[in-house]
N, C-alpha and C positions, 0 to 999 in steps of 0.2 A: 492415534488410538488412545481413548481415555484410560486413565489408570486411577486406582484408588490406593490410598496409603492409610493404614491404620495408625492412629496416634498412639504413641507409646504411653502407657499408664492410664489411658482413658477408660473410664468405667461408666456404666449406665446407672442412672439414678434408681434407687430401690423403689419398688412399687409403694404407693401411698396406701395406708390402711385407714379405713373409715371406722371409727369406733362409735357404736350406737350408744346413745345416752340412755340411762335408765328411765323407765316410765314415770311420769310425774305422779306424785301422791297429792291428795287434796290439801294436806297440811303444809305443802310447799307453795301453794298457790293462793293468790288473792285476785279479786275481780272488782271492777268498778264500771258503772254505766258511763260511757264516754259521751254519747249523744243520741238524740232522737230526731228523726226527720221523716217527712212524708213526701210521697211521689207516686204517680200512676196508680192511684187507688189503694195504696198501702202505706202503712207506717213501718218504720224499722228502728230498732234500738241496737246500738253497738256497745258491746261489753269488751273491755280490754282485760286480758289475763296476764299476770306477771308471776314469775318464779322468784319469790323473795328469800328462798333458802340459800345455803352456802354451796349447793351442788346443782349444776345445770341438769335439766331433765327434758323429756320429750312427751308431748301430748300425743296419744295414740288411740286407736280403737274407734270410739264414737263419742259424741257429746249429747247430753240430754238437758233440756231446759224445762224446769217446772215452774209454773206461776202459782204462787201460794197466797191464800187469803189470810185474813187476820187470825183465824183459828188454827192456822198451820196446815190446813188441808190443801192438797194439790188440786187446782181447778183446771189447768190446761197444761199439756205436755207436748214437746216436740223433740225429735231426735234427728241426728245426721251423722253419717260416717265421717271420720277425720283421717286425712293423710297425716303422716308423722310431721309434727311441728316442733322443732328444737327451740327451747327457751333458755335464755341466759340466766345464770345464777345471780343472786343479789340485785335483781332489777328494782329500781326505785318504785315505791308505791306511796301515794298514787303516782302513776306514770306521768312523765312530763310530755309536752307536745313540741316537737316530735319526740317519741319515746327513745330513751337510751337503751341500747341492747336489743335483743330479740324478744319481743312479746308476741302474744296471739290476740286475735279478736274472734268474737262470736256475734253474729248479727241475727237478731230475732225479727221476724216479719209477721205482721197481722194486717188484715184488710180493714179499710175504712168502710163506713156505711155508704155504698154507692148511690143511695137514693138522694144524697145531699150534694148539690152542685159544688159546694166548697170542698168536698172530700174530707170533711171533718166528722167527728163523732160527737154530736151535741150531748148525748146521754150515754156514757159508756155502759156496756153490759157487765164489765168487771174491771176493777182497779186493783191490781195485785199489791199485796203488802210486801212481798219479797220475790226475788227470782233465785232459784237454786240451779246452779250449773254443775253438772255431774260428768266427770270424765271416767277413765278406765277403772279407778279403784272403787267406784260406787259411792264415794262419800261426797256430799255437796259442798260447794263453795257458795255462800249465801250473800246476795247483794240486797240491801234493804233501802238504800237511797235510790229511788226510781224516778228522779226528776233531773232533766238536763236540758239545756238550751231553753229554759222557761216552760218546758213541757213535762207532763207526767205520763208514765206508761199507763195508758187507759185503753182497754181492749174493747173493740166493737166486734160482735160476732162470737162464734163458739170455737174458732180454731186459730192456731198459731203455727208457724214453721220456723225452722232454722234456715235462714237464707244462705249463709256462708260461714265458714270457719277457716282461718288462715293465719299466716305469720304477719307480724306487724313490726316494722323497724328495719334497720339496715341489714 
């Protein structure tokens, strides 16, 4: 007949407590255009987001990307809900590849002109001067260097979308 014996002095581990990080403020964040690539009739640009402040924080709520012309006017906008993404404090900026710590990315998507067999945009409808990335506090993080991998962010058509938002890093 099986028997069980309680170990003297054995205790169970205390339950772990998950502490939610405070919501990131725009003054804690910096962004950089990491790359541009085209596939399946679309172009995408990936922006990396880093928390360069002394306190870790979390991206929450939603993200809005505004493409801005030289006069500072918003020409195109896209939004997407965001699941909570924890960011590490004091992340290096610009980030290294692979990034150290927990960063985030936002991927912007726009169509190419499908009438061209090469999937290129020989004459863009709009070349933004800046991209403003806005998270929960409503203040923008502005990226003005919009060239990567030898390509410029150049929009064909009249709409953009946020393809994805997520964590980047270990």
